[in-house]
N, C-alpha and C positions, 0 to 999 in steps of 0.2 A: 752065557751071553756076556759080552763085554760091558763094563760099566757105562760107557758112553753110547750104547746101542739105542736107548730110547731117544737120545738127542739126534742121532743120525736118522732114525725113523721119522721123527717130527720134521727134520729138515727136508727129508725126501718127500714127505707128504706136502709140505709147503711148496716145494719146487714143482711137484706135479700139479698142484692147484694153480700156480702161476702159469704153467704151460697151458692148462685148460682155459683160463681166462684170456690168454694171449691168442689162442687159436680161434676164438669166437670172432667171426668177421662181420656178421650182420647186426651186431649190437655194440654200441660204445659203452664199455664198462670201465669205470674208474672211481677212485676215492677222492673225497674232499675232506679238508679239515673242518673244524666247527665254524670257521668264518667263511667257508665256501671256496677256499683256494685248492687247486688241483694238486693231488699228492701222487697218484699213479695214473697210467695211461695205457690202454691196450691197443692191439692192432686194429680191432673193429672201430675204435674211436678215430684212429688215424685215417682209416678208409672213408668213414662217413663225414668227418669234419675237415679233413685235409691237413691237420696239424700233426707234426711228429712230436714225440714226448718232450724233446728239448725246448720246443716252442711254447709249451703250455704249462709244464710243471711249475708250480708256484703262482700261476696267474689265477684270477678269480673266474669262476665258471660263468659269470655274467658276460664274459667275452663272446659266448655263443648266442646270446639273446639279441633280438632286434633292438635298435635304438628306442623304438616306441615302448617296448616292454621294459627296458631298463629305466626309462624315464617314469614309467608307471609303477616301478618298484616290484615287478613280478619276481625277479631272482630272490630278493630278500623274503618275500611272502612264501615262496616255495621252501626256503630254508627253515623259516619259522614253523610252517606246517609240519615239516618232517621232524623237527626237534620236539615240538609239543605233542604230536600225535604218533610219532614213530615212523610215519610214512607220508610222503607227499607225492602227488602225481599231477601231470599237466599234459595238454596237447596244444601245439602251436608252432609258429614259424621259428626256425633257428637259422643261424648264419654260419656258412662254411668259411674257410680261410680265404677263398677266392672271392668272397662277397655274395655268392649265390645263396639262395634260401631253400630250405627243405622243411617239410612238415614232420614234426617229431612227436613221438609218444614217449614221455619221460616218467621214470620212477625214481624216487629219492628215499632211501631208508637210513634211519639212524643206526650207527654202529656203537656198541658198548664193549668195554673191556671185561676181564674176568670178574672185576668187582662191581660191574653194573654201571660204571661211569661212562658217559658219552665221550667218544674220542674222534668221531667224524661221521661221514655219510658215504654210503654206497650209491653211486649214480649209474643208472642204466638208461641209455637213449637208443631209440629205434627209429630209423627213417621209414615213415609210412606215407611218403608223398604220393606213390601210385594209388594206394587205397584212398587217400584223401581226394585225389582228383576223380577217381571213380565215383566216390560218394557225391562229389560236387556235380558231376554229370547226371547222376541218378536223381539228385534233388532238382536239377533243371528239367529233366524229363517229367518228374512228378508234378512240378509246377505247371508245365505245359498241359499235362493231362487234366490237372485240376481246373485250369482255365477253360479247357474244352468242355469239361463237365458243367461248369457254370453257364457257358453259352448254350449248351443243350437244355439245361434247366430253364434258362430264360426263354428259350424258344417255346417250351411247354407252358410258360406262364402267359404268353401273349394273348391267348384267347380271353382269359379272365380279365386281363388288364385292359384290353380294348373295350370290353363290356363296361367295366367300372369307369373308365375315362369318358365313355360315351354318356353314361349317366350323369357324371359331373358336368360335362359340357351342356347337357340338356338343362340341368338346374341353372347354370350360369346364364345361358341364352334366354330361357323362359323368364327368369327373374329380371333380366335386363330389359326385355321387351315390355313386361308388365310395369316396370318402374318408369319407362318412358311415357306410358299412357296414363299413369296415375297422377293425380293432383294432390293426393293426401300425403303430407310429409311423414306421418307415422308409418303409412303403408310403404312408402319409398324406402324409409330407413330399414324396415324389416326385410324388404327384398334385397337391399344392398348387403344386409347381414347374411342372407342365404348365399349370395355371390362370393362374399369373403370366405365363408365356411367351406364352400365347395372348392375354392381356389386353394385354401390351406390344406385340405385333404389331398388334393392333387399334388401339391408341392411335397407333402410328406411321403406320398407313395413314390413319386419320382426320386426323391432323395434316397429312399430305401433301395430302389432299383440301381441307382448309380453307385451306391455303397457296395451292394452285392456284386455288381458287375465289374468293379475296379480290378485292374490287372495286378496291381502291386498288393501283396499281402501285408497285413498290418503287423505280423509278428506276434509272439506270445505276449499276452497282457493279462492282468488280473481282472477276471470277469465276474459280474453279478448275473448268475444264471436266471434268476427271477426277472430281472429287468430285460435281459436278452430275449426271453420268451415273450414278454409283452410286446417288444418292438418287432419281433419276427412273426408274430401271429398273423398280422395282416398279409405278410408276404406268403406265408404258408396257405392262407385261405385262398389266395389267387390261384393256387395250383389245383383247387378242388371244384368239381361241378356242383350245382345246387343240390343234387340228390345226395351228397355226402356231407354230413355235419362234422364240424371240428370243435373240439374243446381242448383248452390248454389250462393246466393247473399245476402250480408249484407250491410245495408246502412252505410254511413260514420258516425263516432262519436257515435257508439253504447256504451251504458252504460256498465260498468263492473258489474259483478254479483258475489255473494258468493255462491259457490256450490262445490260439489265433482266432479272433472272432469271425473273420471271413470264412475260415475253414469250418468252424462249428456251424455257422449258418448254412453252409453248403451241405454238411452232413444231415442237419435237420430237414432240409428241403428234399434231399435224396431219399431219406427214410419216409417222408410224407408222400413223395411221388410213387414209391414202391407200394406203400399202403393203398394209395388211390387206385393203382392199376390192379390190385388184388381184389377189389370190390366190384361185383357185378350188380347193377341196380342200386337201390338205396343202401346206405351204410353209414358207418360212424368211425371216426378216427379220434383217438384220445392221446394227447401228449401230456405226460406227467413228469414231474421232477421231485425227487426225494433224496434226503441224506441216507447214506448206507455205510455200515461198518463191516468190512470184510475181515475174516479170520482164516487166512490161508485157504480160501475156497479155490484158488487157482495159483499156480506157481508165480511168485513175485507179486501177487495182489493181496495186500493186507493193509488195514488202516481205514481212514475215512475217505469216502468217495461220494460223488453226486451221481445218481442214476437217473438218466433221462430216458423214458420209455415212450415208444410210439406204437400204439395198439390199434389194430383194425379189425373189422368184422368181415374180412374177405374170405377167400377160399381156403386159406391155410397152405402150408408147405409140407410135402411128404418127406419122409426120412431120407430118401436117396437124394433129393434135391437139396436138402439142408446141408449135406456134406460139401456142396460145391458153390453155395450162393456167394461166398466171399472171393471166389476166383475171378481175376480180371477177365473181362469179355464173356463171362458165362452169363447167359440170359435165357429165360423161358419165353420171352416175348417174341412176337412175330418180327420178321425182318423189317428194319426201318423204324421200329417202335422203341428201341433202346440199344445202348452200346454195351451194356453189361459191366459198366465201370462204376455205377453208383454205389453199390454195397462194398465193392473192393476199396473204393476211396474212403468210405466211412470206416471200414475196418482198419485201413492204413492210418487214418487220423487217430483212432482209438489207441493203436499200438504206439504211435508216435508220442502221445502224451502219457505213456505208461499206464494206459487203461485197457479196456476190453469192449468188444461188441458181442452180445449174446442174443440168441434167438429162442423164443418159445412159440410153438405153433401146433395147432390141432386142425387137421384137415376138416373142412366144412364149418369150422367155428371162427378161426381167425389167427392172426399172428401178432406177436409183440416183440419188437426189437429193443433191447436194453443197452444203452450206451453208458459205460462206466468211466468217469473221469476223476482222477485223484483230487482230493481237496487241496487247495493251495496252503502252503505252510504260512504260519503267521509272519 
């Protein structure tokens, strides 16, 4: 072998690698120096972003960010993340040469030389605008189904609500009539107190319903589960006939969670309605919340969680039905008594917050639905 054969082999290897990178059309692949200036440019980058290499070599990669992201310092944060952690990633809007925007999935990796010293970054950008639009449309459909579920649940609450409001109006009218006839100031003051109490209870109930029925979701918030169960208990009770008792218990020191309060209320109501429908005659529903530590009990589920359980003394669910209960539109109820979306919505919520929804059931004994929500980070 000739003395310079290894050199030629290395050069050939480098040439083939460059051909490989240049042949990739659906990814923008290029290098940055440590300050974020563009060093190389492939054909995929030209196709996606609209710039030829002479236009961008030497320019800062912030050129492709929106003005809002540049003002917010996102390019520098991405560089810093990649430099300190070895890898940075981002999803967001990027700008082409013609000014149009596309939704990009971006990866940025730190490159080191043979001595381990940082020399630049490898940047990979993929145009995922079609996927982003599909996800946006899916979110819109999910939101519409969610609102339809809320309206269906409100319809099932109307009977109990009418009864409670009738009781409140009876107290108000009776106290007012007796106050008009009384000449005793102490008696009149007590009757007025009954009227005020009944009015405040009605106002509280109305506020809960308006909050529950609002079309706009609140978005993820840091939630105190104990407090939420206290405020939701009255709403859950409205869904139950007098023959079914309800108890709600949360252990002290529950972890906070990050979730949409409107969606979580909907999940609790759906689980309560399903428990109600499973009970024939007298029965009992228990809602409990405890802290739980998972140790790889399921793929991706490990660490601190809050488990909210809804247990009933109903008929139970057989093994064959349990395999399908989370399917959209699957229902064992008679026509017109349910859409089959309640449990699928609850399961979708659980997966959306990186949790889970599990079922324990014994035919003839009852069913317990366990909603697992990750504890919020400090």
